C-alpha positions as CSV (number, residue, x, y, z in Angstrom):
1,M,0.0,-0.1,-0.1
2,E,0.7,3.7,-0.7
3,I,0.8,5.0,3.1
4,V,1.1,8.6,4.3
5,I,2.2,9.6,7.6
6,A,1.5,13.5,8.5
7,T,3.7,14.9,11.3
8,D,4.9,18.1,12.5
9,A,7.1,15.9,14.9
10,W,10.3,15.1,12.8
11,K,14.1,15.3,12.6
12,P,16.2,16.3,14.0
13,Q,13.8,16.4,16.8
14,I,14.8,13.4,19.3
15,N,11.6,11.5,21.2
16,G,9.6,9.1,20.9
17,V,7.4,10.2,18.4
18,V,9.9,11.0,16.3
19,T,11.5,7.3,17.0
20,T,8.1,5.4,16.5
21,L,6.9,6.8,13.5
22,G,10.6,6.7,12.0
23,K,10.5,2.8,12.9
24,M,6.7,2.3,11.3
25,G,8.2,3.6,8.2
26,E,11.2,1.2,8.4
27,E,9.2,-1.9,9.2
28,L,6.4,-1.2,6.6
29,T,8.6,-0.7,4.2
30,K,10.8,-4.2,5.1
31,V,7.5,-5.7,4.6
32,G,6.7,-4.1,0.9
33,H,4.6,-1.0,1.3
34,H,5.6,2.8,0.2
35,I,5.7,5.3,3.2
36,K,5.4,8.8,2.3
37,Y,6.0,11.8,5.5
38,I,5.0,14.9,5.5
39,T,6.7,16.9,7.8
40,P,8.3,20.2,8.5
41,Q,11.4,19.7,6.3
42,S,9.4,20.6,3.1
43,F,7.9,23.7,4.6
44,R,9.1,27.2,5.6
45,T,9.1,26.8,9.5
46,F,8.7,29.2,12.6
47,P,9.8,28.0,16.3
48,C,6.9,26.9,18.8
49,P,6.6,29.7,21.1
50,S,8.3,28.5,24.6
51,Y,10.1,25.5,22.4
52,P,12.2,26.9,19.7
53,S,14.2,23.5,18.6
54,I,10.6,22.5,17.6
55,R,10.0,24.1,14.3
56,L,6.4,24.3,12.8
57,A,5.5,24.8,9.2
58,I,4.0,28.1,7.8
59,L,1.0,27.7,6.0
60,P,1.4,24.3,4.4
61,K,-2.3,23.7,3.0
62,H,-1.4,24.1,-0.7
63,K,2.0,22.1,-0.2
64,V,-0.2,19.6,1.8
65,S,-2.5,19.6,-0.9
66,S,-0.1,19.2,-3.9
67,I,1.6,16.2,-1.9
68,L,-1.4,13.9,-1.4
69,D,-2.8,14.9,-4.9
70,E,0.3,13.7,-6.5
71,F,1.3,10.6,-3.9
72,K,-2.0,9.7,-4.5
73,P,-2.0,7.6,-1.0
74,D,-4.3,4.7,-0.1
75,A,-4.2,5.4,3.5
76,I,-3.6,8.3,5.8
77,H,-2.5,8.4,9.3
78,I,-2.2,12.1,11.1
79,A,0.3,11.9,13.4
80,T,-0.2,15.4,15.3
81,E,-2.7,18.2,15.8
82,G,-0.1,21.3,14.2
83,P,-0.3,22.7,10.9
84,I,0.4,19.7,8.7
85,G,-1.8,17.8,11.0
86,Q,-4.7,20.3,10.5
87,A,-4.0,20.9,6.7
88,T,-3.6,16.9,5.8
89,R,-6.8,16.7,8.2
90,S,-8.9,19.5,5.7
91,Y,-7.4,17.6,2.8
92,C,-9.0,14.5,3.4
93,L,-12.5,15.8,4.8
94,K,-12.7,18.0,1.6
95,N,-11.8,15.1,-0.6
96,N,-14.3,12.7,1.7
97,L,-11.2,10.2,2.7
98,K,-10.7,7.9,5.4
99,F,-8.2,8.8,7.9
100,T,-6.6,8.0,11.1
101,T,-5.2,9.7,13.7
102,S,-2.8,9.4,17.0
103,Y,-2.3,10.9,20.4
104,H,1.2,11.1,21.5
105,T,1.6,13.6,23.7
106,Q,-0.3,14.9,26.9
107,F,-1.0,18.2,24.6
108,P,-3.7,20.1,27.3
109,E,-1.6,19.2,30.3
110,Y,1.7,20.2,28.7
111,L,0.1,23.5,27.7
112,R,-1.4,24.4,30.6
113,L,2.3,24.1,32.5
114,R,3.3,26.9,30.1
115,A,0.1,29.4,30.1
116,P,-2.6,29.0,32.2
117,I,-5.2,27.9,29.4
118,P,-8.3,25.6,30.8
119,L,-7.8,21.5,30.6
120,T,-11.1,22.1,29.0
121,W,-10.6,24.1,26.3
122,S,-7.4,22.6,25.0
123,Y,-9.4,19.3,25.2
124,A,-12.5,20.4,23.5
125,F,-10.2,21.0,20.1
126,L,-8.5,17.7,20.6
127,R,-11.8,16.3,20.3
128,R,-12.9,18.0,17.8
129,F,-9.7,16.9,15.9
130,H,-10.0,13.7,16.4
131,G,-13.4,12.8,16.4
132,K,-13.6,12.7,12.5
133,A,-11.1,10.0,12.0
134,I,-12.1,6.4,12.3
135,R,-9.7,5.4,14.9
136,T,-7.7,7.7,17.2
137,M,-4.3,5.0,17.9
138,V,-3.0,5.7,22.2
139,P,0.0,3.4,23.0
140,T,-2.2,2.0,26.5
141,P,-5.0,1.3,27.9
142,T,-4.7,3.6,30.9
143,Q,-4.3,6.3,28.1
144,Q,-7.1,5.1,26.2
145,Q,-9.2,5.3,29.4
146,R,-8.8,8.9,30.3
147,L,-9.6,10.0,26.1
148,Q,-13.1,7.8,26.7
149,Q,-13.9,9.5,30.0
150,R,-13.4,12.9,28.0
151,N,-15.8,11.6,25.4
152,F,-13.3,11.3,22.9
153,N,-14.5,7.8,20.3
154,N,-13.4,5.3,18.6
155,V,-10.0,5.2,20.7
156,V,-7.7,2.1,20.0
157,I,-4.1,0.6,21.4
158,W,-0.9,0.6,19.2
159,S,2.2,-0.3,21.6
160,R,5.5,0.9,21.5
161,G,8.7,-1.2,20.8
162,V,12.6,-1.3,21.0
163,D,15.7,-1.8,19.2
164,T,17.5,-4.5,21.2
165,S,20.4,-4.5,18.5
166,L,20.9,-1.1,20.1
167,F,20.2,-1.0,23.5
168,Y,21.4,-4.1,25.4
169,P,23.8,-4.4,28.6
170,R,27.0,-3.0,28.4
171,A,30.1,-2.5,31.0
172,K,29.2,-0.1,33.9
173,D,32.6,1.7,33.6
174,F,31.5,4.0,31.0
175,L,30.6,6.6,33.7
176,N,33.1,7.4,36.1
177,A,31.1,8.6,39.2
178,P,29.7,7.6,42.6
179,R,27.8,5.0,42.7
180,P,24.7,4.0,42.6
181,I,24.0,6.3,39.6
182,S,20.0,7.5,39.2
183,M,19.7,8.6,35.7
184,Y,17.2,10.3,33.7
185,M,17.4,10.5,30.0
186,G,14.7,12.7,27.5
187,R,13.6,16.1,26.9
188,V,14.5,18.2,29.4
189,A,11.4,20.4,29.9
190,V,9.1,21.5,32.1
191,E,6.3,18.9,31.5
192,K,9.2,16.3,32.3
193,N,8.9,17.2,36.1
194,I,12.7,16.4,36.2
195,E,13.2,18.6,39.7
196,T,11.4,16.6,41.7
197,F,13.8,13.9,40.7
198,L,16.8,16.1,40.6
199,D,15.6,17.4,44.6
200,L,15.9,13.7,46.0
201,D,17.9,13.0,48.5
202,L,19.6,10.4,46.6
203,P,22.9,8.1,47.5
204,G,25.3,8.1,44.6
205,T,25.4,10.5,41.7
206,K,22.8,11.7,39.6
207,V,22.8,12.3,35.9
208,I,20.6,13.8,33.2
209,V,21.2,12.3,29.4
210,G,19.2,15.2,26.8
211,D,18.7,18.6,25.9
212,G,15.9,21.0,26.3
213,P,14.6,24.4,26.9
214,D,15.0,24.1,30.9
215,L,18.8,22.6,30.5
216,G,20.7,25.8,30.8
217,S,18.8,26.8,34.0
218,L,19.4,23.1,35.8
219,R,22.6,23.2,35.0
220,Q,22.9,26.3,36.9
221,K,20.5,25.3,39.9
222,Y,22.1,22.0,40.5
223,S,25.8,22.0,40.7
224,D,26.3,18.4,41.8
225,V,24.1,16.7,38.9
226,I,26.1,15.7,36.0
227,F,24.4,16.6,32.6
228,T,25.5,14.9,29.7
229,G,23.9,17.2,27.1
230,F,22.3,15.3,23.9
231,K,23.5,11.8,23.1
232,K,22.7,8.8,20.4
233,G,23.2,5.8,19.0
234,E,25.9,3.8,20.7
235,E,26.9,6.7,22.9
236,L,23.4,7.2,24.0
237,A,23.1,2.9,24.8
238,Q,26.1,3.6,26.7
239,H,25.4,6.0,28.8
240,L,22.2,4.0,30.0
241,S,23.9,0.8,30.6
242,S,26.6,2.2,32.9
243,A,23.4,3.8,35.5
244,D,21.8,1.2,38.1
245,V,18.5,3.1,38.3
246,F,16.0,4.9,35.6
247,V,14.2,7.4,37.5
248,F,11.1,8.2,35.2
249,S,9.7,11.9,37.0
250,S,7.2,12.6,34.4
251,L,3.5,13.0,35.4
252,T,2.3,13.7,32.0
253,D,3.5,11.2,29.4
254,T,1.3,8.8,27.3
255,F,3.9,6.0,27.5
256,G,7.7,6.8,28.0
257,L,9.4,5.2,25.3
258,V,12.7,5.7,27.3
259,M,11.9,2.9,30.1
260,L,11.9,0.6,27.7
261,E,15.4,1.8,26.3
262,A,16.4,1.5,29.7
263,M,15.2,-1.6,30.8
264,A,16.8,-3.1,27.7
265,C,20.1,-1.9,28.7
266,G,19.4,-3.6,32.1
267,L,17.8,-0.8,34.3
268,P,15.4,-0.7,36.2
269,I,12.5,1.9,36.8
270,A,11.3,4.0,39.5
271,A,8.7,6.0,38.8
272,F,5.1,7.6,39.9
273,P,2.1,5.1,39.7
274,V,1.0,7.2,36.3
275,T,-0.4,6.8,33.0
276,G,2.6,5.7,31.4
277,P,4.7,4.0,34.1
278,I,1.5,2.0,34.6
279,D,1.2,0.2,31.4
280,V,5.1,0.0,30.7
281,V,6.4,-1.1,34.7
282,V,6.0,-4.7,36.0
283,Q,5.6,-3.1,39.4
284,G,8.6,-5.3,41.9
285,K,9.7,-7.1,38.9
286,T,10.8,-4.8,36.1
287,G,10.6,-1.2,38.1
288,V,8.6,0.1,40.9
289,M,6.1,2.8,41.2
290,D,5.2,4.9,44.0
291,N,4.1,8.6,44.8
292,D,7.3,9.0,47.0
293,L,9.8,8.8,44.6
294,R,12.9,8.3,46.7
295,K,11.3,5.4,48.0
296,A,10.5,4.2,44.4
297,T,14.4,4.8,43.2
298,L,16.2,2.9,46.4
299,Q,13.9,0.0,46.6
300,A,14.4,-0.1,42.0
301,L,18.3,-0.1,42.9
302,E,17.3,-4.2,44.7
303,L,15.6,-5.9,41.6
304,N,17.2,-8.0,39.0
305,P,18.3,-6.5,36.0
306,D,17.9,-9.7,33.7
307,D,14.2,-9.3,34.4
308,C,14.1,-5.7,32.8
309,I,16.3,-7.2,29.8
310,N,13.9,-10.2,29.3
311,Y,11.1,-7.7,29.3
312,A,12.1,-5.7,26.8
313,K,13.1,-8.3,24.3
314,N,9.3,-9.0,24.0
315,K,8.8,-5.4,22.6
316,S,9.6,-5.5,19.1
317,W,9.3,-2.5,16.8
318,S,7.8,-5.7,13.9
319,S,5.0,-6.2,16.4
320,C,4.3,-2.7,16.7
321,A,4.5,-2.2,13.1
322,E,1.7,-4.8,12.5
323,I,-0.4,-3.2,15.0
324,F,0.1,0.1,13.5
325,F,-1.1,-0.9,10.0
326,N,-4.1,-3.2,11.1
327,H,-5.2,0.3,12.6
328,L,-4.9,2.2,9.4
329,E,-8.4,2.8,7.5
330,P,-7.5,2.4,3.7
331,N,-9.4,4.3,1.1
332,L,-9.3,1.2,-0.9
333,P,-11.7,-2.0,-1.9
334,L,-10.5,-4.7,0.6
335,T,-9.4,-7.4,-2.3
336,K,-6.2,-4.6,-2.7
337,I,-5.1,-4.6,0.4
338,T,-2.0,-7.0,2.0
339,R,-2.1,-7.4,5.3
340,I,1.5,-8.1,7.3
């Protein structure tokens, strides 16, 4: 099939959304499908307010229409609710085309942390945006319930995977710091609630791996913490493997792909019992969830890393892509659809 994935989140951003969408293209291409991404790279862009590293397309409607007219996709998936997502949605509605969407980010909660905008307003916008989709894909049963409680319809589960050829245990001596090493890896931004982790009274060393709008201010405020900045590939996996516990302090993630990557490297997870960790962490086996994050971190250090590694090995991107593909709604006769 010819499949379009329209997304406002794309490279050079490094986050769970970009990783997931990229892996879908890789896996679906392997089995003979053709993927066309519509991303900000094809447009003039402007920096997202309060988050300048994210670039948003300027008036993309005409060019989006031209791309879709030329590609003539059999299935259209809209991954984000930004300008490109809006333009693709408008095209589908105008041309009476079926489409699917996905809900990657608890956008109302993120927005509320930056501006005094009521959650009800943001959810009303999102409910309208996703309401015309045949299906809205979310990563966990908990997130599915949250949206259904806010009157979203046709919400289905599309889980996540991990690349175990990159993320696997390595030697612990890559980082030379007092142990135990408690690590956070990901976007360094207010919505990740990182300061809750940094304020904990923990033995050993705290390490933050990643970049984001709050990196500079946190470096100044927490001089005893190691901030490595942005890492990727082998170097990222080496940093993860060198830690002893992964502390996931976010209260607003829909999944938390970094937790799977950490587990694959042999790190147990310490987290709050909220959306994301509730569906990713096996309590008392691959991590500990507790409203007392310090307690969760200390208890997670006692867990067996092998349980984390074995759990992650069962989360493949190929099975994730199969779920994604089977949720798509092709604008084709069923006789012309080839399933994975």
